[in-house]
Every structure is written in structure tokens, then in C-alpha cells.
TIGU-123307 format. One line per field, with one value per atom (N, C-alpha, C, O): x, z, y; atom name; residue number from 1; chain. Coordinates in Angstrom, 3 decimals. Each point is the difference from the previous one (the first is absolute). Layout:
N
u = c(X,...) $
w = c(Z,...) $
v = c(Y,...) $
atom = c(CA,...) $
seq = c(NUM,...) $
mol = c(A,...) $
***
This chain:
73
u = c(-86.009,-0.140,0.101,0.749,-1.505,0.000,0.673,0.100,0.358,0.590,-0.917,-0.509,0.313,-0.772,0.986,0.735,-0.722,0.890,-0.802,-1.092,1.666,-0.632,0.760,1.203,-1.909,0.589,-0.473,-1.072,1.878,-0.374,-1.119,-0.018,-0.891,-1.046,0.180,-0.879,2.041,0.325,1.467,0.812,-0.495,1.404,0.321,-0.726,1.813,0.377,1.194,0.964,-1.027,1.102,-0.517,-1.100,1.923,-0.305,0.329,1.132,-2.105,0.234,0.302,0.987,-1.842,0.187,-0.454,-1.160,2.056,-0.318,-0.392,0.769,-1.949,-0.504,0.005,-0.490,1.027,0.131,1.438,0.800,-0.480,1.345,-0.136,-1.044,2.112,-0.002,-0.227,0.561,-1.394,-0.318,-1.209,-0.482,-0.013,-1.133,-1.294,-0.198,-0.698,-1.327,-0.866,0.057,-0.858,-0.932,-1.383,-0.142,-0.855,-1.386,-0.453,0.518,-1.487,-0.564,-0.426,-0.717,1.160,-0.342,1.029,-0.096,1.100,1.057,0.840,0.256,0.156,0.847,1.396,0.576,-0.019,1.337,1.003,1.123,-1.541,0.878,-0.858,-1.174,1.799,-0.642,0.852,1.190,-1.833,0.675,-0.368,-1.070,1.960,-0.291,-0.008,0.955,-2.040,-0.132,-0.783,-1.084,1.640,-0.622,-0.401,-1.089,2.000,-0.184,-1.155,-0.511,0.089,-1.033,0.595,0.853,-1.301,0.428,-1.014,-1.199,1.695,-0.856,0.370,1.067,-1.903,0.353,-0.252,-0.923,1.768,-0.191,-0.225,0.759,-1.801,-0.378,0.158,0.058,0.011,0.105,-1.293,-1.067,1.123,-1.200,-0.518,-1.166,2.059,-0.353,0.827,1.007,-1.439,0.748,1.167,-0.100,1.196,1.169,1.224,-0.097,1.269,1.283,0.758,0.076,0.484,0.819,1.265,0.875,-0.791,1.150,1.157,1.154,-1.449,1.053,-0.510,-1.111,1.949,-0.241,0.887,1.220,-1.801,0.703,0.321,0.401,-0.569,0.240,0.597,-0.244,1.014,0.569,-0.692,-0.472,0.399,-0.566,0.764,1.228,-1.973,0.602,0.233,0.345,-0.532,0.230,-1.164,-1.144,1.470,-1.037,-0.687,0.647,-1.967,-0.771,-0.882,-0.401,0.117,-0.878,-1.207,0.019,-1.072,-1.199,0.355,0.711,-1.200,0.165,1.367,0.272,0.580,1.238,-0.361,-0.979,1.766,-0.192,0.493,1.144,-1.996,0.346,0.255,0.989,-1.883,0.079,-0.403,-0.734,1.229,-0.489,-0.514,0.721,-1.968,-0.637,-0.274,-0.577,0.994,-0.258,-1.296,-0.122,-0.833,-1.278,-0.165,-1.031) $
w = c(38.947,1.359,0.985,-0.212,1.262,1.012,1.260,0.216,0.606,1.280,1.123,-0.021,0.983,1.189,1.180,0.213,0.534,1.150,1.269,0.222,0.588,1.258,1.130,0.156,0.633,1.102,1.338,0.091,0.924,1.346,0.540,-0.227,0.931,0.654,1.510,0.721,-0.235,1.431,0.206,-0.921,2.132,0.424,0.880,0.945,-1.275,0.757,-0.617,-0.388,0.293,-0.529,-1.131,0.077,-1.143,-1.079,0.522,-0.137,0.731,0.733,-0.943,0.194,-1.222,-0.895,-1.414,-0.211,-0.747,-1.421,-0.530,0.130,-0.724,-0.428,-1.497,-0.483,-0.275,-1.460,-0.389,0.816,-2.069,-0.508,-1.319,-0.651,0.274,-1.266,-1.142,-0.013,-0.948,-1.132,0.222,-0.944,2.157,0.330,-0.477,0.140,-0.712,-0.383,1.248,0.828,-0.706,1.139,-0.516,-1.037,1.764,-0.306,0.974,1.111,-1.541,0.892,1.305,-0.004,1.122,1.312,0.591,1.172,-1.982,0.529,1.026,-0.155,1.184,1.031,-0.540,-0.606,0.818,-0.474,1.156,-0.124,1.235,1.146,1.260,-0.024,1.116,1.304,0.788,0.234,0.160,0.819,1.461,0.302,0.592,1.424,0.576,-0.157,0.820,0.635,1.291,0.008,1.073,1.319,0.342,0.519,-0.824,0.285,-0.775,0.387,-1.469,-0.863,-1.384,-0.469,-0.180,-1.353,-0.967,0.099,-1.033,-0.938,-1.414,-0.474,-0.227,-1.371,-0.966,0.180,-1.216,-1.119,-1.217,-0.238,-0.519,-1.132,-1.321,-0.054,-1.007,-1.345,-0.372,0.082,-0.487,-0.376,-1.399,-0.326,-0.489,-1.347,-0.314,0.655,-1.663,-0.452,-0.873,-0.696,0.745,-0.821,0.433,0.613,-0.935,0.331,0.932,-0.238,1.307,0.923,-0.731,-0.260,-0.066,-0.754,0.936,-0.327,1.494,0.935,1.421,0.301,0.573,1.445,0.547,-0.158,0.792,0.398,1.488,0.515,0.191,1.426,0.331,-0.716,1.775,0.457,1.254,0.798,-0.609,1.226,1.202,-0.009,1.025,1.224,0.002,1.030,-2.190,-0.091,0.643,0.001,0.536,0.493,-1.180,-0.964,1.045,-1.044,0.631,1.160,-1.942,0.424,-0.890,-1.118,1.612,-0.799,-1.310,-0.010,-1.081,-1.357,-0.651,-1.114,1.793,-0.629,-1.173,0.064,-1.132,-1.171,0.358,0.424,-0.591,0.328,-1.251,-0.069,-0.922,-1.195,-1.225,0.090,-1.228,-1.294,-0.731,-0.177,-0.234,-0.726,-1.411,-0.212,-0.770,-1.390,-0.409,0.146,-0.655,-0.334,-1.505,-0.465) $
v = c(69.682,-0.498,1.168,0.954,-1.056,1.050,-0.520,-1.208,2.134,-0.341,0.470,1.120,-1.985,0.313,0.021,-0.965,2.044,0.104,-0.324,0.523,-1.392,-0.404,0.666,-0.205,1.003,0.741,-0.574,-0.598,0.788,-0.418,0.894,1.209,-1.824,0.795,0.050,0.471,-0.968,0.022,0.347,-0.084,0.470,0.159,-1.223,-0.310,-0.361,-1.187,-0.667,0.661,-2.013,-0.780,-0.886,-0.547,0.411,-0.927,-1.387,-0.465,-0.194,-1.241,-1.178,-0.709,0.499,-1.134,0.342,0.353,-0.455,0.187,-1.366,-0.952,0.836,-1.313,-0.191,-1.020,1.967,-0.147,0.278,0.458,-0.738,0.286,0.765,-0.038,0.728,0.735,-0.985,-1.096,1.505,-0.843,-0.893,-0.627,0.555,-0.860,0.629,1.207,-2.034,0.447,0.022,-0.909,1.955,0.118,0.365,0.648,-1.068,0.347,1.077,0.108,0.684,1.009,-0.653,-1.001,1.569,-0.534,-0.946,-0.364,-0.049,-0.873,0.775,1.194,-1.895,0.620,0.216,-0.904,2.096,0.330,0.038,-0.487,1.066,0.205,0.033,0.371,-0.771,0.148,0.996,-0.213,1.293,1.004,-0.239,-0.527,0.917,-0.112,1.399,0.761,-0.436,1.304,-0.176,-0.584,1.089,-0.080,-1.438,-0.247,-0.707,-1.422,-0.611,-1.051,1.684,-0.556,-0.270,0.754,-1.827,-0.313,0.610,-0.258,1.069,0.706,-0.406,0.390,-1.162,-0.390,1.145,0.795,-0.728,0.923,-0.906,-0.940,1.238,-0.864,0.738,1.228,-2.022,0.573,0.712,-0.608,1.872,0.710,-0.399,0.222,-0.813,-0.470,-1.237,-0.269,-0.480,-1.141,0.472,1.010,-1.750,0.343,-0.754,-1.063,1.619,-0.608,0.946,1.206,-1.787,0.806,0.402,-0.825,2.108,0.506,0.323,-0.277,0.865,0.405,-0.053,0.437,-0.985,0.037,1.096,-0.058,1.049,1.219,0.035,1.044,-2.168,-0.059,-1.355,-0.971,0.888,-1.272,-0.488,0.810,-2.117,-0.535,0.558,0.084,0.289,0.520,1.492,0.579,0.053,1.444,0.773,-0.453,1.615,0.890,0.646,0.408,-0.317,0.655,1.075,-0.099,1.111,1.078,0.043,-0.516,1.133,0.162,0.683,1.004,-1.542,0.491,-0.347,0.446,-1.230,-0.478,-0.906,-0.745,0.808,-0.872,-1.397,-0.163,-0.847,-1.373,-0.841,-0.730,0.835,-0.816,0.802,0.984,-1.426,0.477,-1.250,-0.981,1.051,-1.116,0.459,1.066,-1.876,0.303,-0.710,-1.217,1.983,-0.591,-0.142,-0.486) $
atom = c(N,CA,C,O,N,CA,C,O,N,CA,C,O,N,CA,C,O,N,CA,C,O,N,CA,C,O,N,CA,C,O,N,CA,C,O,N,CA,C,O,N,CA,C,O,N,CA,C,O,N,CA,C,O,N,CA,C,O,N,CA,C,O,N,CA,C,O,N,CA,C,O,N,CA,C,O,N,CA,C,O,N,CA,C,O,N,CA,C,O,N,CA,C,O,N,CA,C,O,N,CA,C,O,N,CA,C,O,N,CA,C,O,N,CA,C,O,N,CA,C,O,N,CA,C,O,N,CA,C,O,N,CA,C,O,N,CA,C,O,N,CA,C,O,N,CA,C,O,N,CA,C,O,N,CA,C,O,N,CA,C,O,N,CA,C,O,N,CA,C,O,N,CA,C,O,N,CA,C,O,N,CA,C,O,N,CA,C,O,N,CA,C,O,N,CA,C,O,N,CA,C,O,N,CA,C,O,N,CA,C,O,N,CA,C,O,N,CA,C,O,N,CA,C,O,N,CA,C,O,N,CA,C,O,N,CA,C,O,N,CA,C,O,N,CA,C,O,N,CA,C,O,N,CA,C,O,N,CA,C,O,N,CA,C,O,N,CA,C,O,N,CA,C,O,N,CA,C,O,N,CA,C,O,N,CA,C,O,N,CA,C,O,N,CA,C,O,N,CA,C,O,N,CA,C,O,N,CA,C,O,N,CA,C,O,N,CA,C,O,N,CA,C,O,N,CA,C,O) $
seq = c(1,1,1,1,2,2,2,2,3,3,3,3,4,4,4,4,5,5,5,5,6,6,6,6,7,7,7,7,8,8,8,8,9,9,9,9,10,10,10,10,11,11,11,11,12,12,12,12,13,13,13,13,14,14,14,14,15,15,15,15,16,16,16,16,17,17,17,17,18,18,18,18,19,19,19,19,20,20,20,20,21,21,21,21,22,22,22,22,23,23,23,23,24,24,24,24,25,25,25,25,26,26,26,26,27,27,27,27,28,28,28,28,29,29,29,29,30,30,30,30,31,31,31,31,32,32,32,32,33,33,33,33,34,34,34,34,35,35,35,35,36,36,36,36,37,37,37,37,38,38,38,38,39,39,39,39,40,40,40,40,41,41,41,41,42,42,42,42,43,43,43,43,44,44,44,44,45,45,45,45,46,46,46,46,47,47,47,47,48,48,48,48,49,49,49,49,50,50,50,50,51,51,51,51,52,52,52,52,53,53,53,53,54,54,54,54,55,55,55,55,56,56,56,56,57,57,57,57,58,58,58,58,59,59,59,59,60,60,60,60,61,61,61,61,62,62,62,62,63,63,63,63,64,64,64,64,65,65,65,65,66,66,66,66,67,67,67,67,68,68,68,68,69,69,69,69,70,70,70,70,71,71,71,71,72,72,72,72,73,73,73,73) $
mol = c(A,A,A,A,A,A,A,A,A,A,A,A,A,A,A,A,A,A,A,A,A,A,A,A,A,A,A,A,A,A,A,A,A,A,A,A,A,A,A,A,A,A,A,A,A,A,A,A,A,A,A,A,A,A,A,A,A,A,A,A,A,A,A,A,A,A,A,A,A,A,A,A,A,A,A,A,A,A,A,A,A,A,A,A,A,A,A,A,A,A,A,A,A,A,A,A,A,A,A,A,A,A,A,A,A,A,A,A,A,A,A,A,A,A,A,A,A,A,A,A,A,A,A,A,A,A,A,A,A,A,A,A,A,A,A,A,A,A,A,A,A,A,A,A,A,A,A,A,A,A,A,A,A,A,A,A,A,A,A,A,A,A,A,A,A,A,A,A,A,A,A,A,A,A,A,A,A,A,A,A,A,A,A,A,A,A,A,A,A,A,A,A,A,A,A,A,A,A,A,A,A,A,A,A,A,A,A,A,A,A,A,A,A,A,A,A,A,A,A,A,A,A,A,A,A,A,A,A,A,A,A,A,A,A,A,A,A,A,A,A,A,A,A,A,A,A,A,A,A,A,A,A,A,A,A,A,A,A,A,A,A,A,A,A,A,A,A,A,A,A,A,A,A,A,A,A,A,A,A,A,A,A,A,A,A,A,A,A,A,A,A,A) $
***
């Protein structure tokens, strides 16, 4: 099994995490909604797999390229 790391592509706030560890996700499923400059920016699963680790907490500040999730494929 391989691990896919999902990084933030914006600087802002981890507004809402919509998955949990151990949850199966399909490519394109929403993982988290970030808030930046009063806009909601969804981050989606790049591949299908299982959410192995959530590396951020709701409400936390995030920067571009921060590690958000690890998905096991």
C-alpha cells in the first residue's frame, strides 16, 4: 500500500474537516474546507483510499504546502 500526502494549497484557516480517520474516500471527495480571504476553498482527495491520518485541527491556521492528510491507497 502507498501513502498519498495531501497538502494545503492556500494560507488561511482549516474551517471544516469533513472526513474522519479510518474513513474510505473516493478520488474527488471533499476532505476539508479551508477559509482564506472570506472564501471557502475545498480540498479533495487526489486518489481513492482510506484516511490514515488527519494532520490538522478545525480552526487551526494553515499555510500553503502544510500537510493536511495522509491517505493510504
